All heavy atoms as TSV, in Angstrom:
chain	resi	resn	atom	element	x	y	z
A	1	MET	N	N	-1.829	14.449	3.710
A	1	MET	CA	C	-2.715	15.545	3.998
A	1	MET	C	C	-1.937	16.843	3.749
A	1	MET	O	O	-0.887	17.045	4.325
A	1	MET	CB	C	-3.190	15.443	5.449
A	1	MET	CG	C	-4.063	16.565	5.884
A	1	MET	SD	S	-4.675	16.420	7.581
A	1	MET	CE	C	-5.757	15.044	7.440
A	2	ASP	N	N	-2.470	17.677	2.901
A	2	ASP	CA	C	-1.774	18.931	2.611
A	2	ASP	C	C	-2.152	20.001	3.631
A	2	ASP	O	O	-3.007	19.802	4.487
A	2	ASP	CB	C	-2.053	19.392	1.193
A	2	ASP	CG	C	-3.527	19.655	0.939
A	2	ASP	OD1	O	-4.331	19.457	1.856
A	2	ASP	OD2	O	-3.861	20.070	-0.180
A	3	ASP	N	N	-1.485	21.134	3.541
A	3	ASP	CA	C	-1.660	22.201	4.528
A	3	ASP	C	C	-3.085	22.731	4.572
A	3	ASP	O	O	-3.645	22.966	5.643
A	3	ASP	CB	C	-0.701	23.352	4.258
A	3	ASP	CG	C	0.737	22.984	4.572
A	3	ASP	OD1	O	0.944	22.024	5.341
A	3	ASP	OD2	O	1.641	23.658	4.048
A	4	SER	N	N	-3.679	22.927	3.416
A	4	SER	CA	C	-5.031	23.492	3.397
A	4	SER	C	C	-6.030	22.542	4.058
A	4	SER	O	O	-6.919	22.978	4.796
A	4	SER	CB	C	-5.458	23.807	1.968
A	4	SER	OG	O	-5.483	22.633	1.195
A	5	GLU	N	N	-5.876	21.249	3.807
A	5	GLU	CA	C	-6.767	20.276	4.429
A	5	GLU	C	C	-6.558	20.250	5.946
A	5	GLU	O	O	-7.514	20.196	6.716
A	5	GLU	CB	C	-6.492	18.900	3.833
A	5	GLU	CG	C	-7.485	17.837	4.213
A	5	GLU	CD	C	-7.208	16.527	3.515
A	5	GLU	OE1	O	-6.235	16.428	2.757
A	5	GLU	OE2	O	-7.977	15.584	3.749
A	6	TYR	N	N	-5.307	20.290	6.366
A	6	TYR	CA	C	-4.983	20.296	7.788
A	6	TYR	C	C	-5.589	21.520	8.485
A	6	TYR	O	O	-6.234	21.400	9.520
A	6	TYR	CB	C	-3.468	20.267	7.974
A	6	TYR	CG	C	-3.026	20.409	9.414
A	6	TYR	CD1	C	-3.077	19.319	10.275
A	6	TYR	CD2	C	-2.577	21.626	9.905
A	6	TYR	CE1	C	-2.683	19.443	11.582
A	6	TYR	CE2	C	-2.173	21.764	11.215
A	6	TYR	CZ	C	-2.227	20.666	12.058
A	6	TYR	OH	O	-1.830	20.793	13.353
A	7	TYR	N	N	-5.388	22.692	7.900
A	7	TYR	CA	C	-5.890	23.907	8.532
A	7	TYR	C	C	-7.412	23.978	8.507
A	7	TYR	O	O	-8.029	24.516	9.432
A	7	TYR	CB	C	-5.273	25.150	7.894
A	7	TYR	CG	C	-3.824	25.311	8.274
A	7	TYR	CD1	C	-2.820	25.273	7.317
A	7	TYR	CD2	C	-3.449	25.462	9.601
A	7	TYR	CE1	C	-1.487	25.402	7.662
A	7	TYR	CE2	C	-2.119	25.582	9.961
A	7	TYR	CZ	C	-1.139	25.559	8.992
A	7	TYR	OH	O	0.159	25.672	9.339
A	8	SER	N	N	-8.037	23.422	7.482
A	8	SER	CA	C	-9.493	23.414	7.472
A	8	SER	C	C	-10.024	22.523	8.587
A	8	SER	O	O	-11.030	22.838	9.228
A	8	SER	CB	C	-10.032	22.970	6.118
A	8	SER	OG	O	-9.772	21.605	5.900
A	9	LEU	N	N	-9.350	21.409	8.853
A	9	LEU	CA	C	-9.742	20.555	9.972
A	9	LEU	C	C	-9.501	21.255	11.306
A	9	LEU	O	O	-10.305	21.154	12.228
A	9	LEU	CB	C	-8.958	19.240	9.946
A	9	LEU	CG	C	-9.405	18.203	8.938
A	9	LEU	CD1	C	-8.435	17.041	8.901
A	9	LEU	CD2	C	-10.800	17.716	9.263
A	10	MET	N	N	-8.390	21.959	11.401
A	10	MET	CA	C	-8.071	22.665	12.647
A	10	MET	C	C	-9.114	23.737	12.939
A	10	MET	O	O	-9.493	23.945	14.091
A	10	MET	CB	C	-6.688	23.319	12.559
A	10	MET	CG	C	-5.541	22.354	12.652
A	10	MET	SD	S	-5.410	21.576	14.258
A	10	MET	CE	C	-4.863	22.959	15.228
A	11	ASN	N	N	-9.590	24.402	11.923
A	11	ASN	CA	C	-10.537	25.496	12.114
A	11	ASN	C	C	-11.940	25.007	12.471
A	11	ASN	O	O	-12.694	25.721	13.121
A	11	ASN	CB	C	-10.604	26.367	10.867
A	11	ASN	CG	C	-9.344	27.168	10.684
A	11	ASN	OD1	O	-8.643	27.471	11.641
A	11	ASN	ND2	N	-9.040	27.498	9.439
A	12	ARG	N	N	-12.307	23.828	12.067
A	12	ARG	CA	C	-13.684	23.394	12.294
A	12	ARG	C	C	-13.823	22.228	13.256
A	12	ARG	O	O	-14.908	21.780	13.536
A	12	ARG	CB	C	-14.333	23.019	10.967
A	12	ARG	CG	C	-13.737	21.813	10.324
A	12	ARG	CD	C	-14.342	21.576	8.964
A	12	ARG	NE	N	-13.482	20.654	8.245
A	12	ARG	CZ	C	-13.903	19.536	7.711
A	12	ARG	NH1	N	-15.149	19.219	7.753
A	12	ARG	NH2	N	-13.063	18.752	7.093
A	13	SER	N	N	-12.727	21.685	13.747
A	13	SER	CA	C	-12.820	20.471	14.538
A	13	SER	C	C	-12.211	20.646	15.914
A	13	SER	O	O	-11.368	21.490	16.152
A	13	SER	CB	C	-12.071	19.343	13.834
A	13	SER	OG	O	-12.584	19.130	12.563
A	14	SER	N	N	-12.638	19.778	16.786
A	14	SER	CA	C	-11.998	19.707	18.090
A	14	SER	C	C	-10.707	18.905	17.961
A	14	SER	O	O	-10.461	18.260	16.944
A	14	SER	CB	C	-12.927	19.033	19.101
A	14	SER	OG	O	-13.087	17.669	18.751
A	15	ALA	N	N	-9.897	18.917	18.963
A	15	ALA	CA	C	-8.630	18.183	18.933
A	15	ALA	C	C	-8.885	16.684	18.782
A	15	ALA	O	O	-8.167	15.996	18.067
A	15	ALA	CB	C	-7.818	18.472	20.190
A	16	TRP	N	N	-9.910	16.165	19.429
A	16	TRP	CA	C	-10.207	14.733	19.346
A	16	TRP	C	C	-10.582	14.338	17.918
A	16	TRP	O	O	-10.106	13.345	17.391
A	16	TRP	CB	C	-11.346	14.374	20.298
A	16	TRP	CG	C	-11.650	12.910	20.287
A	16	TRP	CD1	C	-11.005	11.937	20.980
A	16	TRP	CD2	C	-12.662	12.256	19.521
A	16	TRP	NE1	N	-11.554	10.715	20.696
A	16	TRP	CE2	C	-12.575	10.877	19.794
A	16	TRP	CE3	C	-13.613	12.692	18.619
A	16	TRP	CZ2	C	-13.408	9.942	19.221
A	16	TRP	CZ3	C	-14.452	11.751	18.039
A	16	TRP	CH2	C	-14.347	10.402	18.340
A	17	ALA	N	N	-11.433	15.123	17.294
A	17	ALA	CA	C	-11.851	14.836	15.922
A	17	ALA	C	C	-10.662	14.922	14.971
A	17	ALA	O	O	-10.537	14.121	14.046
A	17	ALA	CB	C	-12.954	15.783	15.488
A	18	LEU	N	N	-9.793	15.883	15.212
A	18	LEU	CA	C	-8.599	16.022	14.387
A	18	LEU	C	C	-7.703	14.790	14.525
A	18	LEU	O	O	-7.211	14.264	13.539
A	18	LEU	CB	C	-7.826	17.283	14.777
A	18	LEU	CG	C	-6.518	17.518	14.043
A	18	LEU	CD1	C	-6.783	17.691	12.546
A	18	LEU	CD2	C	-5.803	18.727	14.587
A	19	GLN	N	N	-7.527	14.334	15.736
A	19	GLN	CA	C	-6.708	13.141	15.951
A	19	GLN	C	C	-7.307	11.927	15.244
A	19	GLN	O	O	-6.583	11.106	14.678
A	19	GLN	CB	C	-6.563	12.854	17.443
A	19	GLN	CG	C	-5.682	13.839	18.163
A	19	GLN	CD	C	-5.654	13.601	19.659
A	19	GLN	OE1	O	-6.434	12.817	20.182
A	19	GLN	NE2	N	-4.752	14.297	20.331
A	20	GLN	N	N	-8.615	11.797	15.271
A	20	GLN	CA	C	-9.270	10.675	14.595
A	20	GLN	C	C	-9.057	10.738	13.089
A	20	GLN	O	O	-8.797	9.726	12.440
A	20	GLN	CB	C	-10.773	10.654	14.929
A	20	GLN	CG	C	-11.070	10.440	16.392
A	20	GLN	CD	C	-10.432	9.174	16.928
A	20	GLN	OE1	O	-10.529	8.120	16.331
A	20	GLN	NE2	N	-9.763	9.302	18.055
A	21	GLU	N	N	-9.174	11.915	12.520
A	21	GLU	CA	C	-8.939	12.084	11.079
A	21	GLU	C	C	-7.497	11.742	10.714
A	21	GLU	O	O	-7.237	11.083	9.708
A	21	GLU	CB	C	-9.261	13.509	10.635
A	21	GLU	CG	C	-10.728	13.818	10.549
A	21	GLU	CD	C	-11.404	13.056	9.430
A	21	GLU	OE1	O	-10.801	12.878	8.353
A	21	GLU	OE2	O	-12.546	12.631	9.631
A	22	LEU	N	N	-6.562	12.203	11.525
A	22	LEU	CA	C	-5.151	11.915	11.260
A	22	LEU	C	C	-4.855	10.425	11.371
A	22	LEU	O	O	-4.084	9.875	10.583
A	22	LEU	CB	C	-4.251	12.715	12.209
A	22	LEU	CG	C	-4.240	14.220	11.988
A	22	LEU	CD1	C	-3.435	14.911	13.085
A	22	LEU	CD2	C	-3.680	14.567	10.628
A	23	LYS	N	N	-5.485	9.743	12.321
A	23	LYS	CA	C	-5.297	8.290	12.468
A	23	LYS	C	C	-5.832	7.554	11.236
A	23	LYS	O	O	-5.207	6.631	10.733
A	23	LYS	CB	C	-6.003	7.779	13.723
A	23	LYS	CG	C	-5.252	8.042	14.994
A	23	LYS	CD	C	-5.996	7.453	16.177
A	23	LYS	CE	C	-5.325	7.796	17.476
A	23	LYS	NZ	N	-6.071	7.264	18.638
A	24	LYS	N	N	-7.003	7.963	10.765
A	24	LYS	CA	C	-7.586	7.333	9.579
A	24	LYS	C	C	-6.674	7.507	8.369
A	24	LYS	O	O	-6.451	6.573	7.607
A	24	LYS	CB	C	-8.960	7.928	9.269
A	24	LYS	CG	C	-10.043	7.502	10.202
A	24	LYS	CD	C	-11.359	8.161	9.819
A	24	LYS	CE	C	-12.443	7.897	10.814
A	24	LYS	NZ	N	-13.694	8.596	10.482
A	25	LYS	N	N	-6.166	8.727	8.198
A	25	LYS	CA	C	-5.271	9.020	7.076
A	25	LYS	C	C	-4.008	8.175	7.169
A	25	LYS	O	O	-3.550	7.605	6.177
A	25	LYS	CB	C	-4.940	10.515	7.076
A	25	LYS	CG	C	-3.972	10.940	6.028
A	25	LYS	CD	C	-4.573	10.910	4.664
A	25	LYS	CE	C	-3.603	11.503	3.680
A	25	LYS	NZ	N	-3.952	11.214	2.319
A	26	GLN	N	N	-3.442	8.068	8.352
A	26	GLN	CA	C	-2.216	7.301	8.550
A	26	GLN	C	C	-2.467	5.821	8.282
A	26	GLN	O	O	-1.644	5.148	7.664
A	26	GLN	CB	C	-1.694	7.503	9.964
A	26	GLN	CG	C	-0.368	6.850	10.217
A	26	GLN	CD	C	0.138	7.106	11.621
A	26	GLN	OE1	O	-0.634	7.473	12.500
A	26	GLN	NE2	N	1.413	6.923	11.820
A	27	GLN	N	N	-3.598	5.287	8.712
A	27	GLN	CA	C	-3.918	3.884	8.482
A	27	GLN	C	C	-4.076	3.590	6.992
A	27	GLN	O	O	-3.615	2.569	6.492
A	27	GLN	CB	C	-5.187	3.492	9.229
A	27	GLN	CG	C	-4.982	3.390	10.727
A	27	GLN	CD	C	-6.277	3.131	11.468
A	27	GLN	OE1	O	-7.374	3.285	10.910
A	27	GLN	NE2	N	-6.170	2.773	12.738
A	28	LYS	N	N	-4.718	4.509	6.269
A	28	LYS	CA	C	-4.881	4.322	4.827
A	28	LYS	C	C	-3.527	4.317	4.131
A	28	LYS	O	O	-3.269	3.490	3.257
A	28	LYS	CB	C	-5.763	5.424	4.241
A	28	LYS	CG	C	-7.217	5.291	4.575
A	28	LYS	CD	C	-8.020	6.423	3.971
A	28	LYS	CE	C	-9.467	6.366	4.387
A	28	LYS	NZ	N	-10.235	7.494	3.843
A	29	ASP	N	N	-2.656	5.256	4.511
A	29	ASP	CA	C	-1.328	5.325	3.904
A	29	ASP	C	C	-0.528	4.067	4.208
A	29	ASP	O	O	0.152	3.529	3.335
A	29	ASP	CB	C	-0.565	6.561	4.402
A	29	ASP	CG	C	-1.169	7.865	3.899
A	29	ASP	OD1	O	-1.962	7.819	2.934
A	29	ASP	OD2	O	-0.846	8.913	4.484
A	30	THR	N	N	-0.620	3.576	5.431
A	30	THR	CA	C	0.112	2.378	5.829
A	30	THR	C	C	-0.385	1.172	5.041
A	30	THR	O	O	0.413	0.361	4.581
A	30	THR	CB	C	-0.044	2.129	7.342
A	30	THR	OG1	O	0.393	3.282	8.048
A	30	THR	CG2	C	0.758	0.936	7.786
A	31	LYS	N	N	-1.689	1.050	4.872
A	31	LYS	CA	C	-2.257	-0.073	4.120
A	31	LYS	C	C	-1.781	-0.050	2.675
A	31	LYS	O	O	-1.454	-1.092	2.110
A	31	LYS	CB	C	-3.782	-0.036	4.160
A	31	LYS	CG	C	-4.361	-0.472	5.475
A	31	LYS	CD	C	-5.872	-0.427	5.442
A	31	LYS	CE	C	-6.468	-0.781	6.776
A	31	LYS	NZ	N	-7.930	-0.723	6.762
A	32	LYS	N	N	-1.731	1.137	2.068
A	32	LYS	CA	C	-1.278	1.243	0.683
A	32	LYS	C	C	0.166	0.791	0.547
A	32	LYS	O	O	0.514	0.057	-0.372
A	32	LYS	CB	C	-1.413	2.686	0.181
A	32	LYS	CG	C	-2.815	3.116	-0.091
A	32	LYS	CD	C	-2.850	4.540	-0.577
A	32	LYS	CE	C	-4.270	5.036	-0.756
A	32	LYS	NZ	N	-4.304	6.441	-1.193
A	33	VAL	N	N	1.022	1.225	1.474
A	33	VAL	CA	C	2.439	0.868	1.421
A	33	VAL	C	C	2.610	-0.634	1.591
A	33	VAL	O	O	3.372	-1.271	0.860
A	33	VAL	CB	C	3.239	1.644	2.497
A	33	VAL	CG1	C	4.643	1.097	2.636
A	33	VAL	CG2	C	3.268	3.119	2.166
A	34	VAL	N	N	1.882	-1.223	2.523
A	34	VAL	CA	C	1.978	-2.664	2.763
A	34	VAL	C	C	1.511	-3.443	1.540
A	34	VAL	O	O	2.155	-4.409	1.120
A	34	VAL	CB	C	1.169	-3.059	4.023
A	34	VAL	CG1	C	1.029	-4.564	4.131
A	34	VAL	CG2	C	1.831	-2.500	5.271
A	35	GLN	N	N	0.418	-3.014	0.930
A	35	GLN	CA	C	-0.089	-3.704	-0.257
A	35	GLN	C	C	0.883	-3.605	-1.423
A	35	GLN	O	O	1.082	-4.576	-2.153
A	35	GLN	CB	C	-1.445	-3.134	-0.657
A	35	GLN	CG	C	-2.554	-3.531	0.280
A	35	GLN	CD	C	-3.868	-2.860	-0.050
A	35	GLN	OE1	O	-3.929	-1.953	-0.876
A	35	GLN	NE2	N	-4.933	-3.298	0.604
A	36	GLU	N	N	1.505	-2.438	-1.605
A	36	GLU	CA	C	2.484	-2.278	-2.680
A	36	GLU	C	C	3.698	-3.175	-2.447
A	36	GLU	O	O	4.200	-3.806	-3.378
A	36	GLU	CB	C	2.924	-0.818	-2.780
A	36	GLU	CG	C	1.863	0.094	-3.333
A	36	GLU	CD	C	2.251	1.564	-3.260
A	36	GLU	OE1	O	3.384	1.870	-2.843
A	36	GLU	OE2	O	1.419	2.398	-3.630
A	37	ASN	N	N	4.159	-3.243	-1.212
A	37	ASN	CA	C	5.307	-4.094	-0.898
A	37	ASN	C	C	4.986	-5.562	-1.120
A	37	ASN	O	O	5.808	-6.305	-1.641
A	37	ASN	CB	C	5.774	-3.870	0.541
A	37	ASN	CG	C	6.465	-2.541	0.731
A	37	ASN	OD1	O	6.903	-1.920	-0.241
A	37	ASN	ND2	N	6.560	-2.097	1.966
A	38	LEU	N	N	3.790	-5.992	-0.733
A	38	LEU	CA	C	3.404	-7.384	-0.943
A	38	LEU	C	C	3.310	-7.714	-2.429
A	38	LEU	O	O	3.703	-8.790	-2.857
A	38	LEU	CB	C	2.066	-7.673	-0.252
A	38	LEU	CG	C	2.097	-7.781	1.263
A	38	LEU	CD1	C	0.682	-7.936	1.800
A	38	LEU	CD2	C	2.965	-8.937	1.707
A	39	LYS	N	N	2.792	-6.781	-3.201
A	39	LYS	CA	C	2.662	-7.009	-4.637
A	39	LYS	C	C	4.042	-7.143	-5.284
A	39	LYS	O	O	4.277	-8.038	-6.078
A	39	LYS	CB	C	1.891	-5.870	-5.284
A	39	LYS	CG	C	1.589	-6.094	-6.733
A	39	LYS	CD	C	0.726	-4.995	-7.299
A	39	LYS	CE	C	0.412	-5.261	-8.759
A	39	LYS	NZ	N	-0.416	-4.204	-9.336
A	40	LYS	N	N	4.968	-6.250	-4.921
A	40	LYS	CA	C	6.318	-6.320	-5.463
A	40	LYS	C	C	7.008	-7.607	-5.049
A	40	LYS	O	O	7.684	-8.249	-5.843
A	40	LYS	CB	C	7.148	-5.125	-4.982
A	40	LYS	CG	C	6.746	-3.810	-5.588
A	40	LYS	CD	C	7.573	-2.680	-5.006
A	40	LYS	CE	C	7.073	-1.331	-5.477
A	40	LYS	NZ	N	7.811	-0.231	-4.833
A	41	GLU	N	N	6.823	-7.980	-3.789
A	41	GLU	CA	C	7.474	-9.166	-3.259
A	41	GLU	C	C	6.917	-10.439	-3.888
A	41	GLU	O	O	7.652	-11.387	-4.147
A	41	GLU	CB	C	7.260	-9.205	-1.745
A	41	GLU	CG	C	8.199	-10.105	-1.001
A	41	GLU	CD	C	8.017	-9.963	0.484
A	41	GLU	OE1	O	8.445	-8.946	1.043
A	41	GLU	OE2	O	7.421	-10.881	1.079
A	42	SER	N	N	5.630	-10.465	-4.168
A	42	SER	CA	C	5.023	-11.673	-4.708
A	42	SER	C	C	5.430	-11.930	-6.153
A	42	SER	O	O	5.382	-13.066	-6.615
A	42	SER	CB	C	3.502	-11.597	-4.602
A	42	SER	OG	O	3.000	-10.614	-5.464
A	43	MET	N	N	5.853	-10.910	-6.892
A	43	MET	CA	C	6.249	-11.096	-8.278
A	43	MET	C	C	7.742	-11.371	-8.427
A	43	MET	O	O	8.268	-11.387	-9.513
A	43	MET	CB	C	5.849	-9.873	-9.112
A	43	MET	CG	C	4.347	-9.707	-9.243
A	43	MET	SD	S	3.454	-11.201	-9.714
A	43	MET	CE	C	4.089	-11.472	-11.341
A	44	ASN	N	N	8.411	-11.591	-7.337
A	44	ASN	CA	C	9.811	-11.959	-7.343
A	44	ASN	C	C	9.932	-13.399	-7.874
A	44	ASN	O	O	9.164	-14.276	-7.497
A	44	ASN	CB	C	10.341	-11.852	-5.908
A	44	ASN	CG	C	11.796	-12.134	-5.793
A	44	ASN	OD1	O	12.372	-12.846	-6.597
A	44	ASN	ND2	N	12.385	-11.572	-4.756
A	45	TYR	N	N	10.911	-13.653	-8.735
A	45	TYR	CA	C	11.065	-14.976	-9.340
A	45	TYR	C	C	11.242	-16.054	-8.278
A	45	TYR	O	O	10.639	-17.118	-8.348
A	45	TYR	CB	C	12.253	-14.977	-10.310
A	45	TYR	CG	C	12.499	-16.345	-10.910
A	45	TYR	CD1	C	11.733	-16.788	-11.968
A	45	TYR	CD2	C	13.466	-17.190	-10.390
A	45	TYR	CE1	C	11.931	-18.042	-12.512
A	45	TYR	CE2	C	13.672	-18.444	-10.926
A	45	TYR	CZ	C	12.906	-18.870	-11.984
A	45	TYR	OH	O	13.100	-20.112	-12.501
A	46	THR	N	N	12.071	-15.774	-7.285
A	46	THR	CA	C	12.341	-16.779	-6.251
A	46	THR	C	C	11.074	-17.148	-5.505
A	46	THR	O	O	10.813	-18.336	-5.262
A	46	THR	CB	C	13.393	-16.253	-5.256
A	46	THR	OG1	O	14.538	-15.848	-5.978
A	46	THR	CG2	C	13.770	-17.306	-4.247
A	47	ASN	N	N	10.271	-16.161	-5.144
A	47	ASN	CA	C	9.021	-16.444	-4.438
A	47	ASN	C	C	8.055	-17.227	-5.312
A	47	ASN	O	O	7.386	-18.145	-4.843
A	47	ASN	CB	C	8.368	-15.156	-3.960
A	47	ASN	CG	C	9.130	-14.506	-2.841
A	47	ASN	OD1	O	9.910	-15.152	-2.156
A	47	ASN	ND2	N	8.935	-13.219	-2.654
A	48	LEU	N	N	7.960	-16.845	-6.581
A	48	LEU	CA	C	7.074	-17.578	-7.483
A	48	LEU	C	C	7.547	-19.018	-7.658
A	48	LEU	O	O	6.742	-19.947	-7.678
A	48	LEU	CB	C	7.012	-16.890	-8.849
A	48	LEU	CG	C	6.227	-15.590	-8.914
A	48	LEU	CD1	C	6.422	-14.937	-10.261
A	48	LEU	CD2	C	4.767	-15.838	-8.643
A	49	GLU	N	N	8.845	-19.200	-7.778
A	49	GLU	CA	C	9.386	-20.547	-7.964
A	49	GLU	C	C	9.118	-21.408	-6.739
A	49	GLU	O	O	8.750	-22.589	-6.866
A	49	GLU	CB	C	10.885	-20.484	-8.233
A	49	GLU	CG	C	11.489	-21.840	-8.544
A	49	GLU	CD	C	12.972	-21.762	-8.835
A	49	GLU	OE1	O	13.597	-20.748	-8.511
A	49	GLU	OE2	O	13.488	-22.746	-9.382
A	50	LEU	N	N	9.276	-20.855	-5.567
A	50	LEU	CA	C	9.032	-21.623	-4.344
A	50	LEU	C	C	7.575	-22.049	-4.232
A	50	LEU	O	O	7.280	-23.158	-3.791
A	50	LEU	CB	C	9.415	-20.802	-3.112
A	50	LEU	CG	C	10.894	-20.606	-2.879
A	50	LEU	CD1	C	11.120	-19.648	-1.713
A	50	LEU	CD2	C	11.581	-21.927	-2.602
A	51	ARG	N	N	6.672	-21.173	-4.641
A	51	ARG	CA	C	5.251	-21.483	-4.504
A	51	ARG	C	C	4.715	-22.341	-5.640
A	51	ARG	O	O	3.848	-23.188	-5.430
A	51	ARG	CB	C	4.426	-20.198	-4.423
A	51	ARG	CG	C	4.557	-19.501	-3.086
A	51	ARG	CD	C	3.613	-18.341	-2.974
A	51	ARG	NE	N	4.029	-17.270	-3.864
A	51	ARG	CZ	C	3.211	-16.550	-4.617
A	51	ARG	NH1	N	1.931	-16.754	-4.582
A	51	ARG	NH2	N	3.682	-15.613	-5.406
A	52	GLN	N	N	5.222	-22.139	-6.878
A	52	GLN	CA	C	4.553	-22.754	-8.013
A	52	GLN	C	C	5.455	-23.595	-8.901
A	52	GLN	O	O	4.976	-24.199	-9.845
A	52	GLN	CB	C	3.887	-21.672	-8.858
A	52	GLN	CG	C	2.842	-20.914	-8.068
A	52	GLN	CD	C	2.029	-20.004	-8.930
A	52	GLN	OE1	O	2.445	-19.628	-10.008
A	52	GLN	NE2	N	0.868	-19.640	-8.455
A	53	GLY	N	N	6.722	-23.619	-8.665
A	53	GLY	CA	C	7.621	-24.396	-9.499
A	53	GLY	C	C	8.286	-23.551	-10.562
A	53	GLY	O	O	7.838	-22.461	-10.896
A	54	LYS	N	N	9.372	-24.077	-11.109
A	54	LYS	CA	C	10.197	-23.314	-12.042
A	54	LYS	C	C	9.462	-22.928	-13.321
A	54	LYS	O	O	9.482	-21.774	-13.742
A	54	LYS	CB	C	11.446	-24.123	-12.371
A	54	LYS	CG	C	12.414	-23.404	-13.262
A	54	LYS	CD	C	13.654	-24.230	-13.510
A	54	LYS	CE	C	14.602	-23.469	-14.418
A	54	LYS	NZ	N	15.836	-24.197	-14.652
A	55	ALA	N	N	8.802	-23.895	-13.953
A	55	ALA	CA	C	8.132	-23.637	-15.229
A	55	ALA	C	C	7.012	-22.597	-15.072
A	55	ALA	O	O	6.882	-21.681	-15.884
A	55	ALA	CB	C	7.568	-24.928	-15.805
A	56	ASP	N	N	6.229	-22.744	-14.024
A	56	ASP	CA	C	5.138	-21.795	-13.797
A	56	ASP	C	C	5.670	-20.401	-13.485
A	56	ASP	O	O	5.103	-19.401	-13.931
A	56	ASP	CB	C	4.238	-22.267	-12.656
A	56	ASP	CG	C	3.367	-23.444	-13.051
A	56	ASP	OD1	O	3.214	-23.683	-14.267
A	56	ASP	OD2	O	2.836	-24.116	-12.160
A	57	ALA	N	N	6.742	-20.319	-12.731
A	57	ALA	CA	C	7.321	-19.025	-12.395
A	57	ALA	C	C	7.807	-18.313	-13.654
A	57	ALA	O	O	7.558	-17.126	-13.837
A	57	ALA	CB	C	8.465	-19.197	-11.399
A	58	GLU	N	N	8.472	-19.039	-14.522
A	58	GLU	CA	C	8.944	-18.440	-15.771
A	58	GLU	C	C	7.779	-17.965	-16.627
A	58	GLU	O	O	7.820	-16.876	-17.200
A	58	GLU	CB	C	9.802	-19.447	-16.543
A	58	GLU	CG	C	11.136	-19.722	-15.896
A	58	GLU	CD	C	11.911	-20.848	-16.572
A	58	GLU	OE1	O	11.371	-21.475	-17.515
A	58	GLU	OE2	O	13.052	-21.094	-16.140
A	59	MET	N	N	6.739	-18.783	-16.715
A	59	MET	CA	C	5.572	-18.431	-17.509
A	59	MET	C	C	4.888	-17.175	-16.953
A	59	MET	O	O	4.521	-16.262	-17.714
A	59	MET	CB	C	4.566	-19.583	-17.536
A	59	MET	CG	C	3.324	-19.311	-18.349
A	59	MET	SD	S	2.084	-20.581	-18.212
A	59	MET	CE	C	1.618	-20.440	-16.503
A	60	LEU	N	N	4.729	-17.109	-15.655
A	60	LEU	CA	C	4.070	-15.952	-15.055
A	60	LEU	C	C	4.868	-14.671	-15.259
A	60	LEU	O	O	4.302	-13.614	-15.538
A	60	LEU	CB	C	3.834	-16.182	-13.561
A	60	LEU	CG	C	2.710	-17.160	-13.214
A	60	LEU	CD1	C	2.734	-17.488	-11.736
A	60	LEU	CD2	C	1.366	-16.592	-13.614
A	61	LEU	N	N	6.176	-14.748	-15.127
A	61	LEU	CA	C	7.005	-13.568	-15.331
A	61	LEU	C	C	6.977	-13.122	-16.791
A	61	LEU	O	O	6.915	-11.923	-17.069
A	61	LEU	CB	C	8.436	-13.821	-14.876
A	61	LEU	CG	C	8.613	-13.909	-13.348
A	61	LEU	CD1	C	10.048	-14.275	-13.018
A	61	LEU	CD2	C	8.235	-12.601	-12.687
A	62	GLU	N	N	6.971	-14.059	-17.714
A	62	GLU	CA	C	6.872	-13.708	-19.152
A	62	GLU	C	C	5.519	-13.072	-19.444
A	62	GLU	O	O	5.430	-12.098	-20.196
A	62	GLU	CB	C	7.056	-14.941	-20.010
A	62	GLU	CG	C	8.489	-15.429	-20.060
A	62	GLU	CD	C	8.628	-16.711	-20.873
A	62	GLU	OE1	O	7.654	-17.126	-21.535
A	62	GLU	OE2	O	9.722	-17.287	-20.829
A	63	LYS	N	N	4.473	-13.611	-18.848
A	63	LYS	CA	C	3.123	-13.081	-19.062
A	63	LYS	C	C	3.029	-11.645	-18.550
A	63	LYS	O	O	2.395	-10.798	-19.178
A	63	LYS	CB	C	2.118	-13.972	-18.333
A	63	LYS	CG	C	0.685	-13.567	-18.526
A	63	LYS	CD	C	-0.236	-14.528	-17.812
A	63	LYS	CE	C	-1.678	-14.100	-17.939
A	63	LYS	NZ	N	-2.574	-14.992	-17.230
A	64	ASN	N	N	3.630	-11.355	-17.401
A	64	ASN	CA	C	3.558	-10.017	-16.821
A	64	ASN	C	C	4.406	-9.006	-17.584
A	64	ASN	O	O	4.144	-7.809	-17.532
A	64	ASN	CB	C	3.984	-10.042	-15.364
A	64	ASN	CG	C	2.926	-10.676	-14.491
A	64	ASN	OD1	O	1.747	-10.656	-14.831
A	64	ASN	ND2	N	3.331	-11.259	-13.388
A	65	LYS	N	N	5.422	-9.452	-18.311
A	65	LYS	CA	C	6.267	-8.534	-19.093
A	65	LYS	C	C	5.514	-8.005	-20.302
A	65	LYS	O	O	5.771	-6.928	-20.786
A	65	LYS	CB	C	7.550	-9.221	-19.532
A	65	LYS	CG	C	8.522	-9.435	-18.413
A	65	LYS	CD	C	9.773	-10.115	-18.899
A	65	LYS	CE	C	10.740	-10.379	-17.763
A	65	LYS	NZ	N	11.929	-11.116	-18.196
A	66	GLU	N	N	4.587	-8.776	-20.816
A	66	GLU	CA	C	3.836	-8.400	-22.027
A	66	GLU	C	C	2.847	-7.340	-21.788
A	66	GLU	O	O	2.455	-6.757	-20.995
A	66	GLU	CB	C	3.116	-9.609	-22.612
A	66	GLU	CG	C	4.059	-10.655	-23.107
A	66	GLU	CD	C	3.343	-11.896	-23.569
A	66	GLU	OE1	O	2.113	-12.008	-23.414
A	66	GLU	OE2	O	4.008	-12.793	-24.079
């Protein structure tokens, strides 16, 4: 949330409404970070090998490089 957005909320909202908006923003940011971390972690060779076997892991990593 940038300064202009924050101040516009401060000028038109009560403290409770502002807190709710900030909570929503924080939850969205947290979800994005968690999803990005899971995506990075799932494409790790070791994780792919454990779940799908060596040949499949190699194939998937080669496919994603293209």
